[in-house]
C-alpha positions as CSV (number, residue, x, y, z in Angstrom):
1,M,0.0,0.1,0.1
2,P,1.0,3.7,-0.4
3,I,3.4,5.0,2.2
4,N,2.2,8.3,3.3
5,S,5.4,10.8,4.3
6,F,3.7,12.6,7.1
7,L,3.6,9.4,9.2
8,Y,7.4,9.1,9.1
9,P,9.3,12.2,10.3
10,G,11.6,13.6,7.5
11,A,10.3,11.0,5.0
12,K,10.4,12.2,1.4
13,V,8.0,10.9,-1.3
14,V,9.4,11.8,-4.9
15,S,6.1,11.3,-7.2
16,P,7.3,9.6,-10.7
17,F,7.5,12.0,-13.5
18,T,4.0,12.0,-15.4
19,V,3.2,12.4,-18.9
20,A,-0.1,14.2,-19.3
21,N,-1.1,13.9,-22.8
22,S,-0.2,12.6,-26.2
23,L,-1.3,13.2,-29.6
24,R,-3.3,10.7,-31.6
25,F,-2.6,10.5,-35.7
26,D,-5.2,8.8,-37.7
27,G,-3.0,7.1,-40.3
28,S,-4.5,8.7,-43.1
29,S,-3.7,12.3,-43.3
30,S,-3.2,14.0,-39.9
31,N,0.8,15.6,-39.1
32,L,2.5,18.3,-38.2
33,S,4.9,20.7,-40.0
34,R,7.1,23.5,-40.1
35,T,9.9,25.5,-41.8
36,K,12.9,25.1,-40.0
37,G,15.0,28.3,-39.2
38,T,19.0,28.5,-38.6
39,S,20.0,25.5,-36.7
40,D,22.7,25.5,-34.4
41,S,24.9,22.8,-36.2
42,T,24.1,21.5,-39.7
43,K,26.1,18.0,-38.3
44,I,25.0,17.3,-34.8
45,G,21.2,16.6,-33.0
46,T,19.3,14.4,-31.5
47,Y,15.4,13.1,-31.7
48,S,13.6,11.3,-29.2
49,W,9.9,10.2,-28.8
50,W,7.8,8.0,-27.0
51,I,5.3,6.3,-29.7
52,K,2.4,3.8,-29.7
53,N,1.9,2.1,-33.3
54,S,-1.5,1.3,-34.2
55,K,-1.0,1.0,-38.0
56,F,1.5,-1.5,-39.4
57,I,2.6,-0.4,-43.1
58,G,5.2,2.1,-43.9
59,Q,5.1,5.2,-42.1
60,N,7.1,8.3,-41.1
61,L,8.2,9.5,-37.6
62,I,10.1,12.6,-38.9
63,D,11.0,14.0,-42.5
64,C,13.2,16.7,-43.5
65,G,13.9,18.5,-47.0
66,D,12.0,19.7,-49.8
67,A,12.8,17.0,-52.2
68,F,13.6,13.5,-51.9
69,A,16.9,13.9,-53.8
70,D,18.3,15.7,-50.6
71,S,16.1,14.7,-47.8
72,S,16.4,13.0,-44.4
73,S,13.9,10.9,-42.5
74,I,13.3,8.4,-39.6
75,Y,10.6,6.0,-40.3
76,I,9.1,2.6,-39.5
77,S,9.1,0.8,-42.7
78,S,6.6,-1.7,-44.4
79,N,8.2,-4.6,-42.6
80,N,7.8,-2.8,-38.9
81,T,11.6,-2.3,-38.4
82,L,12.7,1.2,-37.6
83,T,15.4,3.2,-40.3
84,V,16.9,6.3,-40.2
85,F,17.6,7.5,-43.6
86,S,19.4,10.6,-45.4
87,R,20.2,11.4,-49.1
88,I,22.3,14.0,-50.4
89,S,22.3,14.8,-54.2
90,N,20.1,12.0,-55.0
91,S,22.6,9.3,-53.2
92,N,21.6,7.3,-50.0
93,V,24.6,8.7,-47.4
94,L,22.7,7.2,-44.3
95,V,20.6,3.9,-44.3
96,L,20.2,2.2,-40.8
97,E,17.5,-0.7,-40.6
98,T,17.2,-2.0,-37.4
99,D,16.2,-5.5,-36.7
100,R,13.9,-4.5,-34.4
101,E,10.3,-4.6,-35.1
102,F,7.2,-2.6,-33.9
103,R,4.2,-4.7,-33.9
104,D,2.9,-4.6,-30.8
105,P,-0.4,-2.2,-30.4
106,S,-0.6,-2.1,-27.0
107,A,3.3,-1.0,-25.8
108,W,4.8,2.3,-25.6
109,H,8.1,2.5,-27.0
110,N,11.0,5.5,-26.5
111,I,13.3,5.8,-30.0
112,V,16.3,8.0,-29.8
113,V,18.4,8.6,-32.7
114,A,21.3,10.8,-31.9
115,I,23.4,12.1,-34.4
116,D,27.3,13.8,-34.5
117,T,28.9,13.3,-38.3
118,T,32.0,15.0,-37.0
119,Q,33.1,12.0,-35.3
120,G,35.8,10.0,-36.8
121,T,34.4,6.7,-35.9
122,A,31.8,6.1,-38.4
123,S,29.5,4.3,-35.9
124,N,29.6,6.9,-33.7
125,R,27.9,9.2,-36.3
126,V,24.6,8.2,-35.4
127,K,23.3,6.1,-32.8
128,V,19.9,4.3,-32.3
129,Y,18.2,3.3,-29.3
130,V,15.3,1.9,-28.1
131,D,13.7,1.7,-24.5
132,G,17.2,3.0,-23.6
133,V,19.3,0.2,-25.2
134,Q,21.5,0.9,-28.2
135,Q,20.6,-0.9,-31.5
136,T,23.6,-2.7,-33.1
137,S,22.1,-5.2,-35.4
138,F,21.0,-3.7,-38.6
139,S,19.8,-5.2,-41.8
140,T,21.1,-2.3,-43.8
141,E,24.0,-0.2,-42.0
142,T,25.4,2.7,-44.2
143,Y,26.8,5.8,-42.3
144,P,27.4,9.2,-43.6
145,D,30.7,10.7,-44.6
146,Q,32.6,12.6,-41.4
147,N,31.3,16.4,-41.5
148,A,28.2,15.2,-43.9
149,D,25.5,17.9,-43.5
150,L,22.4,16.2,-43.2
151,R,18.7,17.4,-44.0
152,F,17.7,16.9,-40.1
153,F,19.8,20.1,-39.4
154,T,20.3,22.1,-42.4
155,S,18.0,25.5,-42.3
156,S,14.8,27.1,-44.0
157,E,13.4,23.6,-45.3
158,T,10.3,21.9,-44.4
159,E,10.3,19.3,-41.6
160,K,7.1,17.0,-41.0
161,I,6.2,14.7,-38.3
162,S,3.9,12.0,-39.6
163,S,4.5,12.1,-43.6
164,T,6.7,13.3,-45.8
165,T,8.0,16.8,-46.8
166,Y,7.7,16.3,-50.8
167,E,4.8,14.2,-51.4
168,S,1.5,13.1,-49.5
169,G,1.7,10.0,-47.7
170,G,3.5,7.7,-45.1
171,F,1.4,8.9,-42.2
172,F,1.9,7.6,-38.9
173,G,-1.0,6.0,-37.5
174,G,-1.1,5.6,-33.4
175,Y,-0.1,7.9,-30.3
176,M,3.0,10.0,-29.8
177,C,4.0,11.9,-27.0
178,E,7.1,13.9,-25.3
179,V,8.5,14.7,-28.9
180,V,11.9,16.4,-28.7
181,K,14.5,17.6,-31.3
182,V,17.5,18.9,-29.5
183,D,19.6,21.3,-32.1
184,G,23.7,20.8,-31.7
185,Q,24.2,18.0,-29.3
186,Q,24.1,14.3,-29.6
187,L,22.6,13.1,-26.1
188,A,22.4,9.6,-24.7
189,P,19.0,8.1,-24.2
190,T,19.6,9.1,-20.2
191,S,18.5,12.5,-21.1
192,F,15.0,11.5,-21.9
193,G,14.3,8.4,-19.8
194,E,15.8,6.0,-17.2
195,F,15.6,2.4,-15.6
196,D,15.0,3.0,-11.9
197,S,15.5,1.0,-8.8
198,D,11.7,0.0,-8.7
199,T,11.4,-1.4,-12.2
200,P,15.0,-1.9,-13.2
201,T,14.2,-3.7,-16.3
202,V,11.3,-1.0,-17.4
203,W,12.5,2.1,-19.4
204,K,10.5,5.4,-18.1
205,P,10.4,8.8,-19.0
206,I,11.8,11.8,-17.2
207,D,11.3,15.1,-17.2
208,V,12.9,16.8,-20.2
209,A,11.9,20.5,-19.4
210,G,15.6,21.0,-18.6
211,L,17.3,20.4,-21.5
212,T,18.8,22.9,-23.6
213,F,16.9,22.4,-26.9
214,G,18.8,24.7,-29.2
215,T,17.8,27.7,-31.8
216,N,16.0,25.1,-33.9
217,G,14.9,22.4,-31.5
218,Y,11.6,21.5,-30.0
219,Y,9.5,20.1,-27.2
220,L,5.8,19.1,-28.0
221,D,4.2,18.1,-25.0
222,F,0.7,18.3,-26.4
223,E,-0.8,19.8,-23.3
224,D,-2.6,22.5,-25.2
225,S,-5.5,21.5,-27.1
226,S,-6.2,24.3,-28.7
227,T,-2.5,24.7,-30.2
228,L,-1.6,21.1,-30.8
229,G,1.8,22.1,-32.4
230,N,2.7,24.2,-29.4
231,N,6.7,24.0,-29.0
232,V,6.9,24.6,-25.4
233,S,10.6,25.0,-25.3
234,G,10.2,28.8,-27.0
235,G,11.3,28.0,-30.4
236,S,9.0,28.1,-33.8
237,D,5.5,26.0,-33.4
238,F,4.2,23.4,-35.8
239,S,1.2,23.6,-38.0
240,T,-1.0,21.0,-37.9
241,S,-3.2,19.1,-40.5
242,G,-6.0,16.5,-40.0
243,L,-6.0,17.2,-36.2
244,A,-8.7,18.7,-33.9
245,A,-8.7,19.2,-30.1
246,T,-10.0,15.6,-29.8
247,D,-7.0,14.0,-31.0
248,Q,-5.2,15.3,-27.8
249,S,-5.2,12.1,-26.0
250,T,-4.6,10.9,-22.3
251,D,-3.2,7.5,-23.2
252,T,0.4,8.1,-22.7
253,C,3.5,6.2,-21.7
254,T,2.7,6.5,-18.3
255,N,-0.7,5.5,-18.2
256,N,-1.5,3.3,-20.8
257,F,-5.1,3.0,-22.3
258,A,-6.5,0.0,-23.8
259,T,-7.3,0.1,-27.5
260,L,-8.3,-2.4,-29.8
261,N,-6.0,-5.2,-31.3
262,P,-5.4,-5.2,-35.0
263,L,-3.4,-8.3,-35.1
264,G,-6.1,-10.7,-32.9
265,S,-8.0,-12.0,-35.5
266,V,-8.6,-13.3,-39.3
267,Q,-12.1,-11.9,-38.7
268,Q,-10.8,-8.3,-37.9
269,G,-12.9,-5.3,-38.6
270,T,-11.7,-2.2,-40.1
271,L,-9.7,-0.2,-37.5
272,S,-8.9,3.3,-37.3
273,E,-8.6,6.6,-35.0
274,G,-5.9,4.9,-32.9
275,N,-7.4,1.5,-33.0
276,L,-10.7,3.0,-31.3
277,K,-13.2,2.5,-33.9
278,V,-14.1,-0.7,-35.6
279,T,-16.2,-0.6,-38.7
280,S,-17.8,-3.7,-40.9
281,S,-20.2,-3.2,-43.6
282,S,-21.7,-6.9,-44.3
283,A,-20.5,-9.5,-42.4
284,Y,-19.4,-10.0,-38.4
285,K,-16.1,-8.7,-37.4
286,I,-14.5,-8.7,-34.0
287,A,-11.6,-6.4,-32.4
288,P,-10.5,-7.6,-28.9
289,S,-9.2,-5.3,-26.4
290,T,-5.2,-4.9,-26.2
291,I,-5.8,-5.3,-22.6
292,A,-7.5,-8.3,-20.9
293,V,-8.4,-8.4,-17.3
294,S,-8.9,-11.4,-14.7
295,S,-9.7,-9.4,-11.4
296,G,-11.0,-5.7,-10.5
297,K,-14.0,-3.8,-11.6
298,W,-13.8,-2.3,-15.3
299,Y,-16.1,0.3,-17.0
300,V,-16.1,0.9,-20.7
301,E,-18.3,3.0,-23.2
302,H,-19.2,2.2,-26.8
303,K,-20.7,5.0,-29.2
304,I,-22.9,3.1,-32.1
305,T,-22.8,4.8,-35.3
306,G,-23.7,4.1,-38.6
307,S,-26.8,3.8,-40.6
308,S,-29.1,1.2,-39.1
309,P,-26.3,-0.3,-37.4
310,D,-26.3,-4.2,-36.5
311,V,-24.2,-4.7,-33.9
312,M,-23.2,-6.2,-30.6
313,V,-21.1,-5.7,-27.7
314,G,-19.7,-7.8,-24.7
315,I,-16.7,-9.9,-23.4
316,I,-15.3,-13.0,-24.2
317,S,-12.4,-15.2,-22.6
318,V,-9.1,-15.2,-23.6
319,D,-9.0,-19.1,-23.6
320,D,-12.2,-19.3,-25.9
321,Y,-10.6,-16.4,-28.3
322,E,-7.6,-17.9,-28.7
323,A,-9.0,-21.5,-29.1
324,N,-11.2,-20.4,-31.8
325,P,-9.5,-18.5,-34.5
326,G,-11.6,-17.4,-37.5
327,N,-14.3,-19.2,-35.7
328,I,-15.8,-16.4,-33.4
329,N,-18.8,-14.3,-34.7
330,Y,-19.7,-11.9,-32.3
331,A,-19.7,-11.6,-28.3
332,G,-21.8,-14.1,-26.7
333,D,-21.6,-17.0,-29.1
334,H,-18.8,-19.1,-27.1
335,A,-18.8,-20.9,-23.4
336,N,-17.6,-17.8,-21.7
337,S,-18.7,-15.1,-23.6
338,V,-21.3,-12.4,-23.0
339,G,-22.8,-10.1,-25.3
340,Y,-25.7,-7.4,-25.7
341,Y,-27.5,-7.3,-29.3
342,K,-29.3,-4.0,-31.0
343,N,-32.5,-5.9,-30.7
344,G,-32.1,-6.0,-26.9
345,K,-31.6,-9.8,-26.4
346,R,-28.7,-10.8,-24.5
347,W,-26.1,-13.5,-25.6
348,I,-24.5,-16.0,-23.2
349,A,-22.9,-19.3,-24.3
350,N,-24.4,-18.7,-27.6
351,G,-28.1,-18.8,-26.0
352,A,-30.2,-15.6,-26.4
353,A,-32.5,-14.2,-24.2
354,N,-34.7,-11.0,-24.0
355,Y,-32.6,-8.5,-21.8
356,G,-32.9,-4.9,-22.2
357,A,-33.7,-1.9,-24.6
358,T,-32.9,-1.8,-28.1
359,F,-30.3,0.2,-29.3
360,T,-29.3,2.3,-32.5
361,T,-27.2,4.9,-34.2
362,D,-25.7,7.6,-31.5
363,D,-26.6,5.3,-28.5
364,I,-23.8,4.8,-25.9
365,I,-23.6,1.5,-24.5
366,G,-21.5,0.8,-21.4
367,I,-20.2,-1.9,-19.6
368,A,-19.6,-2.7,-16.3
369,L,-17.7,-5.7,-15.4
370,D,-17.3,-7.0,-12.0
371,L,-14.6,-9.9,-11.4
372,D,-13.9,-9.2,-7.8
373,S,-17.4,-9.9,-6.3
374,G,-18.3,-13.5,-5.2
375,T,-20.4,-14.0,-8.0
376,K,-18.8,-12.2,-11.3
377,T,-21.3,-10.2,-13.0
378,I,-21.5,-8.0,-16.0
379,I,-23.7,-4.9,-16.2
380,F,-25.1,-3.5,-19.6
381,Y,-26.2,0.2,-19.9
382,K,-27.7,2.1,-22.4
383,N,-27.3,6.0,-22.2
384,G,-26.4,5.8,-18.7
385,S,-29.3,3.2,-17.5
386,S,-28.6,0.0,-16.2
387,Q,-30.3,-2.8,-18.4
388,G,-29.9,-5.1,-15.3
389,S,-27.1,-7.6,-14.2
390,L,-26.1,-10.6,-15.5
391,N,-23.9,-13.3,-14.2
392,L,-21.2,-14.8,-16.3
393,P,-21.1,-18.1,-17.4
394,S,-18.2,-19.2,-15.2
395,N,-17.3,-18.1,-11.8
396,D,-13.7,-19.5,-12.4
397,D,-10.7,-17.0,-12.3
398,L,-10.4,-16.1,-16.1
399,D,-9.2,-13.7,-18.2
400,Y,-11.7,-11.6,-20.5
401,Y,-11.2,-9.4,-23.5
402,F,-13.8,-6.6,-24.2
403,L,-15.0,-7.6,-28.1
404,P,-17.0,-5.2,-29.8
405,S,-18.6,-6.8,-32.2
406,P,-20.1,-4.9,-35.7
407,Y,-22.2,-6.8,-38.5
408,N,-23.0,-3.5,-40.6
409,G,-21.9,-0.2,-39.1
410,T,-19.6,1.1,-36.5
411,I,-18.9,1.0,-32.6
412,E,-16.3,3.7,-31.4
413,M,-14.7,2.5,-28.1
414,N,-13.9,4.4,-24.8
415,F,-11.9,3.0,-22.7
416,G,-11.3,6.4,-21.0
417,S,-9.6,8.3,-23.8
418,P,-11.9,8.8,-26.7
419,F,-11.1,9.9,-30.0
420,Y,-14.9,11.5,-30.3
421,S,-16.0,14.8,-28.2
422,I,-17.9,14.1,-24.6
423,S,-20.7,16.4,-24.0
424,S,-20.3,15.7,-20.1
425,G,-17.1,14.6,-19.0
426,N,-16.9,11.7,-16.3
427,S,-14.0,10.2,-14.5
428,D,-13.9,7.1,-12.3
429,A,-12.7,7.4,-8.6
430,N,-9.0,7.8,-9.2
431,G,-9.7,11.0,-11.6
432,H,-8.9,8.8,-14.8
433,G,-11.2,8.6,-17.7
434,N,-13.5,11.0,-19.7
435,F,-16.7,9.0,-20.1
436,E,-20.0,10.3,-21.3
437,Y,-22.0,9.1,-18.4
438,A,-21.0,8.4,-14.9
439,V,-19.1,5.7,-13.9
440,P,-20.9,3.2,-11.6
441,S,-19.1,3.4,-8.2
442,G,-16.2,1.2,-7.7
443,Y,-15.4,0.8,-11.1
444,Y,-12.4,1.8,-13.1
445,A,-11.2,2.7,-16.6
446,L,-9.1,0.2,-18.3
447,N,-5.4,1.7,-18.0
448,T,-2.2,0.5,-16.5
449,K,-2.7,2.8,-13.5
450,N,-6.0,1.4,-12.4
451,L,-4.5,-2.3,-13.4
452,A,-1.3,-1.7,-10.8
453,E,-3.9,-0.9,-8.1
454,F,-6.5,-3.2,-9.1
455,G,-6.1,-5.8,-11.8
């Protein structure tokens, strides 16, 4: 349990650094851009991002230069590996493609790329770190010449986050936070994160506000929803494209919220909006949550959209889900699964019965899942009104996914950090989440801070 310092004279409790916000990129159009000013150095600098990837095709983290012939970029390639790339006069002068793949839609990672082309040793000119660990295994390994001027740091050219500068495309899909560029210094990853004594194998962010960012550097914390491109280091800001205040998220590297898993099933629906929106047009599709729960009391909301939607919401045990690849139609059609269908019926272990009200476009369906009480239960809510408590098929200690299941229509998920506007605003008792309706007493948003306490 937490230790309160006032109980122990002289005790000092230092709160861990907390990242308040990230920015959600849709993977199809959203990006940030600016024209660089005069750099402190054309040869030296460092980039750092924390990212949670939701799109698994080629996508840019940063791109600099006004033509492909003279450009520099850091991107996740079509095979999901990280690549650092530069061209000068139409020749590739830097290509570092790591063997490290980014295919986990549930995980936050810190990427640091530290550059100093004045170094005499070629491998010291560009260093790549993931979660505090230097990457030394590359499928392609070409370093720039000593003293090369890379487009990362040259002046008066376009710099884009989540796209290319010379054409439309390569958009990043997922979440970014603590986005930093330091102009004129090649920094170690310990400037951006740390392993601490409590969790010595987990890389955590630290406060970077005290860094010297340089003339052309930046620090984007995304805490101002009205100016998402705000450079809090004091340098030039970024303009936004395809981004709105609702793309500011509380899903961050210090409090990771559940989303939907795009890798979970051959029956996967079309996912978008940071894997919080699942759509189907003519067949049952399913999309499990990235976080499974086996204990605790959890609350989520589903906004139903589309014309004449035909949808089901509910849960399924991890065992049932993994044992039936390609053979799950909807929540409620397996032994340890429960669903609530648009016609008001509930489905438990593939059996239907009358249950609650019908629901349709713009209705919000809540789920309160209780895995802590003597009898495990689930309650479905329509627009804040309980439809009644249901016992789960098994009282055993099973792990469960939330499982939105559209046949025709769209389900927009809210695990506590929604991509759509909320007209009211309700958080759980820990102050986490942003829900349309009041969170039932004792239930919590599905994120890692709550899991650490109740999961």
